[in-house]
C-alpha positions in Angstrom: 103.5 131.8 231.1 101.3 133.2 228.4 103.8 135.7 227.3 106.5 133.1 227.0 104.2 131.0 224.7 103.6 134.0 222.6 107.2 134.9 222.3 108.0 131.3 221.1 105.4 131.2 218.4 105.6 134.8 217.3 108.2 136.8 215.3 111.7 137.1 216.9 114.9 138.8 215.8 118.1 137.1 215.1 121.3 138.6 213.5 122.5 136.7 210.5 125.9 137.0 208.9 125.5 137.9 205.2 128.8 136.1 204.3 128.5 132.6 205.9 124.9 132.4 207.4 125.9 132.2 211.1 123.0 133.1 213.4 123.5 135.1 216.6 120.9 136.2 219.2 122.7 139.5 219.4 124.6 141.9 217.2 128.5 141.3 217.0 130.9 143.6 215.2 132.8 140.5 213.8 131.3 137.2 212.8 132.8 134.4 215.0 132.9 131.9 212.1 134.0 133.7 209.0 135.7 136.6 210.8 134.0 139.2 208.5 133.4 142.6 210.0 130.0 144.3 210.2 128.4 141.5 208.3 125.6 140.6 210.8 122.1 142.0 209.9 119.1 141.9 212.1 116.4 139.7 210.7 112.9 139.0 211.8 112.0 135.3 211.7 108.7 133.5 212.4 107.9 129.9 213.1 105.4 129.0 210.7 105.2 125.2 211.0 102.1 123.9 212.5 101.2 120.4 213.8 99.8 119.4 210.3 103.1 119.8 208.7 104.9 117.7 211.2 103.3 114.3 210.1 102.0 112.8 207.1 101.9 109.5 205.4 104.5 110.6 202.9 107.1 111.1 205.6 106.1 108.1 207.7 109.2 106.3 208.9 109.9 103.2 206.7 112.3 100.2 207.0 114.9 100.7 204.3 114.9 97.1 203.2 111.1 97.4 202.5 111.4 100.5 200.2 111.3 99.8 196.6 114.0 101.5 194.4 111.3 102.6 191.9 112.0 103.5 188.3 113.4 107.0 187.8 114.8 107.3 184.3 117.1 110.2 183.8 116.3 113.1 181.5 119.1 113.1 178.9 120.0 116.6 178.0 121.0 117.5 174.3 124.5 118.2 175.6 126.4 115.0 176.1 129.0 117.0 178.1 126.3 118.1 180.5 125.1 114.5 180.8 128.6 113.5 181.7 128.9 116.0 184.5 125.3 115.2 185.8 126.3 111.4 186.0 124.1 110.5 183.1 121.4 113.1 182.9 118.9 115.0 185.2 117.3 112.8 188.0 113.5 113.4 188.5 112.9 115.7 191.6 116.6 116.7 191.8 117.7 120.3 192.6 120.7 121.4 190.5 122.6 124.6 191.4 124.5 126.3 188.4 126.9 128.9 189.6 129.2 131.2 187.7 130.4 134.9 187.3 128.2 137.4 185.7 128.3 137.2 181.8 130.0 133.7 181.8 127.0 132.2 180.0 124.7 130.6 182.6 121.5 131.9 181.2 122.6 130.9 177.6 123.4 127.3 178.8 120.0 127.1 180.8 118.1 128.4 177.7 119.7 125.9 175.3 119.0 123.1 177.8 115.4 124.2 178.1 115.1 124.2 174.2 116.6 120.6 173.9 114.3 119.1 176.6 111.2 120.9 175.3 111.6 119.1 172.0 111.4 115.8 173.5 109.9 115.9 176.9 107.1 118.4 176.9 106.6 121.6 178.9 109.6 123.6 180.3 109.0 126.5 182.7 111.6 129.1 182.6 111.4 131.7 185.4 113.4 134.8 185.6 113.4 137.6 188.3 115.9 139.7 186.4 115.0 139.7 182.8 111.7 140.5 180.9 110.2 138.2 178.4 111.3 140.5 175.4 115.0 140.3 176.7 114.8 136.5 176.7 113.2 136.4 173.3 116.1 138.5 171.8 118.6 135.9 173.3 116.6 132.9 172.1 116.5 134.4 168.4 120.1 135.1 168.6 120.7 131.4 169.5 118.2 130.0 166.9 115.8 128.8 169.6 112.1 129.0 168.4 110.7 128.6 172.0 108.0 125.9 171.3 107.3 124.1 174.6 109.2 126.8 176.7 106.8 128.9 179.0 108.6 132.0 180.2 107.6 133.8 183.5 109.1 137.1 184.5 108.4 137.1 188.3 110.5 137.5 191.4 107.8 136.6 194.0 108.3 132.9 194.7 104.8 132.4 196.0 103.5 133.5 192.8 105.9 131.4 190.8 105.1 128.2 192.7 101.3 128.9 192.0 102.2 129.2 188.2 104.3 126.1 188.2 101.5 124.2 189.8 99.2 125.2 186.9 101.8 124.3 184.2 102.9 121.0 185.6 106.3 121.1 183.7 108.7 118.4 183.0 111.5 120.8 184.0 111.7 124.1 185.8 114.5 126.8 185.7 115.0 129.6 188.1 117.2 132.4 186.9 118.5 133.5 189.5 117.9 132.5 193.1 119.2 135.7 194.3 116.3 137.7 192.6 113.6 135.6 194.2 111.9 136.7 197.4 109.0 135.7 199.7 106.7 138.3 201.3 106.5 136.5 204.6 110.3 136.3 205.1 112.3 139.3 206.3 115.2 140.6 204.2 115.9 142.0 200.8 116.1 139.7 197.8 119.6 138.0 197.8 120.0 138.2 201.6 120.9 135.0 203.4 117.3 134.5 205.0 115.6 135.1 201.6 117.9 132.8 199.6 117.7 130.0 202.3 113.9 130.0 202.5 113.4 130.3 198.8 115.6 127.3 198.1 114.0 125.3 200.8 110.6 125.7 199.3 111.7 125.1 195.9 113.4 121.8 197.1 110.2 120.7 198.7 108.2 121.5 195.4 110.6 119.6 193.3 110.8 116.5 195.5 107.1 116.3 196.0 106.4 116.2 192.2 109.4 114.6 190.9 110.3 117.5 188.7 114.0 118.3 188.1 114.8 122.0 188.9 117.7 123.9 187.7 118.8 127.1 189.7 121.2 129.7 188.6 123.3 131.3 191.3 125.6 134.3 191.3 129.1 134.0 192.7 131.0 136.5 195.0 134.2 138.1 194.1 135.9 135.2 196.0 134.4 132.8 193.5 131.9 131.2 195.8 128.3 131.0 195.2 126.5 133.9 196.9 124.8 132.7 200.1 127.7 130.7 200.9 127.4 127.1 202.1 123.6 127.7 202.6 122.7 126.9 199.0 125.3 124.0 198.5 124.0 122.1 201.7 120.3 122.2 200.5 120.6 121.3 196.7 121.4 117.8 195.3 124.0 118.9 192.6 126.4 121.9 192.4 127.8 122.8 189.2 130.3 125.7 188.5 130.3 127.3 185.0 133.8 128.6 184.6 135.9 130.4 181.9 138.5 133.1 181.4 137.2 136.5 180.1 139.6 136.5 177.2 138.9 132.8 176.2 135.8 131.3 174.3 136.1 128.0 176.1 134.0 127.3 179.1 134.1 124.5 181.8 131.2 123.1 183.5 132.4 121.4 186.7 130.7 119.3 189.3 131.7 119.8 192.9 128.7 118.0 194.5 126.6 115.3 193.0 124.3 113.0 195.0 123.5 110.9 192.0 126.9 110.5 190.4 130.7 111.2 190.7 132.2 114.5 191.6 134.9 116.6 189.8 133.5 115.7 186.4 133.9 118.4 183.7 132.3 119.2 180.5 134.0 121.5 177.9 132.1 123.9 175.8 133.0 126.7 173.4 131.0 130.0 173.2 130.1 131.0 169.8 127.8 133.5 168.1 125.2 130.7 168.1 125.6 129.9 171.7 127.5 127.0 173.4 128.9 124.2 171.4 130.3 121.0 172.8 134.1 120.2 172.6 134.3 116.7 171.5 138.2 116.5 171.8 139.2 118.9 174.5 142.9 117.7 174.7 143.3 118.6 171.1 141.7 122.0 171.6 143.9 122.9 174.6 147.0 121.9 172.6 145.8 123.6 169.4 148.6 126.3 169.6 151.2 124.1 171.3 154.7 123.9 169.5 156.8 120.9 170.2 160.2 121.7 171.7 159.4 125.2 172.9 161.4 126.4 175.8 159.5 126.7 178.9 156.6 124.7 177.7 155.7 121.1 178.8 152.6 119.1 178.3 151.0 117.2 181.2 148.1 114.6 181.2 145.7 115.6 184.0 142.6 113.8 185.3 139.3 115.7 185.4 137.0 113.4 187.1 137.4 110.1 185.0 138.5 112.0 181.8 142.3 112.4 181.1 143.2 115.7 179.5 146.4 117.0 178.0 147.1 120.6 179.0 150.1 122.9 178.2 152.1 124.3 181.2 154.1 127.4 180.4 156.8 129.0 182.5 158.8 132.1 182.1 161.8 133.2 184.3 163.4 136.6 184.0 165.9 138.5 186.4 164.1 140.6 188.8 165.1 144.4 188.3 163.4 146.0 191.2 162.5 144.7 194.7 161.8 141.2 195.6 161.1 138.7 192.7 157.5 138.1 191.9 155.7 134.7 191.6 152.6 134.6 189.3 150.5 131.5 189.1 147.7 131.4 186.5 145.6 128.1 186.5 147.9 126.4 189.2 147.8 126.7 193.0 150.0 129.5 194.1 151.4 127.7 197.2 152.1 124.7 195.1 154.2 126.8 192.8 156.1 128.2 195.9 156.8 124.7 197.0 158.1 123.6 193.5 160.4 126.7 193.4 161.9 126.0 196.8 162.6 122.4 195.7 164.2 123.5 192.6 166.4 125.9 194.4 167.3 123.7 197.3 167.5 120.2 195.7 168.3 120.9 192.0 170.6 123.8 192.5 168.8 126.4 190.3 169.4 129.8 191.5 165.9 131.2 191.3 166.0 133.6 194.3 166.6 136.5 192.0 164.0 135.4 189.2 160.6 136.6 188.5 158.6 133.3 187.8 155.5 133.3 185.8 153.5 129.9 185.4 150.3 129.7 183.1 148.1 126.9 182.2 146.9 127.5 178.5 143.2 127.5 177.5 141.9 128.9 180.7 141.7 125.5 182.6 142.6 125.3 186.2 144.6 122.2 187.5 145.2 121.5 191.0 146.3 117.9 191.2 149.8 117.0 192.3 150.4 115.2 189.1 151.3 118.5 187.5 154.3 119.1 189.9 156.8 117.6 187.5 155.6 119.4 184.3 155.8 122.8 186.3 159.3 122.1 187.5 160.4 121.0 184.0 158.9 124.1 182.5 160.6 126.4 185.0 163.9 124.6 184.5 163.6 124.7 180.7 163.0 128.5 180.8 165.8 129.2 183.3 168.4 127.1 181.5 167.3 128.2 178.0 167.0 124.5 177.3 164.2 122.8 175.1 162.4 119.9 176.3 163.0 116.7 174.4 160.6 116.3 171.3 157.2 114.8 171.9 157.4 114.8 175.7 154.8 114.7 178.4 155.7 114.8 182.0 153.7 113.7 185.1 154.4 113.0 188.8 154.4 114.5 192.1 157.5 116.3 193.5 158.3 115.7 197.3 160.1 118.2 199.5 163.4 116.2 199.3 163.4 116.2 195.5 161.9 112.8 195.2 159.3 111.9 192.7 156.1 110.2 193.7 153.7 108.2 191.7 150.2 109.4 190.7 146.9 107.5 190.1 145.6 106.1 186.8 148.9 106.3 185.0 147.5 104.0 182.2 144.8 106.4 181.3 147.0 109.3 181.2 149.5 107.6 179.0 146.8 106.3 176.7 145.6 109.8 176.1 149.2 111.0 175.3 149.5 108.1 172.8 146.2 109.0 171.2 147.6 112.5 170.4 150.9 111.3 169.1 153.3 112.0 171.9 156.5 109.7 172.0 158.0 110.2 175.4 156.6 110.2 178.9 158.6 111.5 181.8 157.4 110.0 185.1 158.4 108.6 188.5 159.6 105.0 188.6 156.8 102.6 188.4 156.0 100.2 191.3 156.4 96.5 190.7 152.6 95.9 190.7 152.2 98.4 187.7 155.5 98.2 185.9 154.9 95.1 183.8 151.5 96.1 182.4 152.3 99.8 181.7 155.6 99.0 180.1 154.1 96.3 177.9 151.3 98.8 176.8 153.8 101.6 176.1 156.2 99.2 174.1 153.3 98.1 171.9 152.2 101.8 171.3 155.8 102.8 170.7 156.0 105.6 173.4 159.1 105.8 175.4 158.8 105.7 179.3 161.5 107.8 181.0 161.3 106.7 184.7 163.3 108.8 187.3 163.5 108.5 191.1 164.5 112.1 191.7 163.8 115.7 190.3 167.4 116.2 189.3 167.5 112.9 187.3 164.1 113.8 185.6 165.4 117.2 184.5 168.5 115.8 183.2 166.6 113.3 181.0 163.9 115.9 180.0 165.9 118.9 178.8 167.9 118.6 175.5 170.0 121.1 173.7 170.8 122.9 177.1 173.1 125.8 176.6 176.1 124.7 178.9 177.5 128.3 178.9 174.5 129.6 180.7 173.9 129.1 184.4 173.3 125.5 185.6 
């Protein structure tokens, strides 16, 4: 009995998958959850929680109706785009994870946020386990940041970091990055599942107990997910992804989890020599190189959160010379592209079986909603038939497998954004009786033509002008 008690309270070995965090009592060649090979690593774990940690007045059960809401004003960041994504600003005690590829600008964003908050709210603690204070100073000078109110600490040992944060009592704390932090009493190398999970848990407890917002930078894997897979995303309150193409100066800050606001909101930034700049009119930016009436080019109003954006969909079809035809999707879902090509071939009679087809969303933005189906189909048909879309056209709508067009949400907002940028025609599915009156009246007063269609064939016939009848149809 004595030995059993010791084994329960002392160290024990488990095998943890470094891809998904699955724990196993024995080694397995393949993870049963994520199917990754040779990903389970032996880890020594200890049970360090004593009776004193199990109960306190702070965690005493309370009836929800008797709990006061309290006054927790949000910290407004200098970036209005970031405030939008966060749902109005930083909530005290919240844990925010910012993920992105190396070199995308996460550290630049966090340093600029630090400077903006330090000017108005007092002390900001910036902790880096990867860079020295001289390296960060060089970046701050390039960005024109003096650094007043920002206290920098270059320390990967989280226990020492928490002691220093206790001394500083900051209004905001930043950890860059969580994969560089480690704890001496936790087995595993920095960045391992066990280290990342325990470090995040301790930071979460520190932030909640002191009502201090905490921003954590996280690396992403080659698959595009934050390293330490679902482990981090389940613990934190907010998950933001900082995205962008390597060849583009534009960056997108996207919310995929937010306990204090709506998800799927985006903020648009431009990377310049002086750091990140807000993009006040993203639709105009994404259409800056758009030329009206270009073959294979159609504009679609998409919704990112509650914000309508106009983006350009480009398509190119060319006969395949060697082997099976290629399908390339940049910025749209590949499987969705295959579905649209199949419908165009079967229902619209386009002979695309021998064509290489490339579809691209300009500006580096990625769009996934079904409302882009009609724009993709119109762009492909325009390129294949060498026919220009009618002047001033935007297209929106979901395409069904039978070639029918289905309605999409928030049509009024999408059309209003198209009107604001001067478009004169909107190709769309036929409106339902409940929406038809209001939408048509608004369109008539704004002098935009609504081209309604029931099927993809009818929509393409209305959208494409100047078609070369001598070419394939």
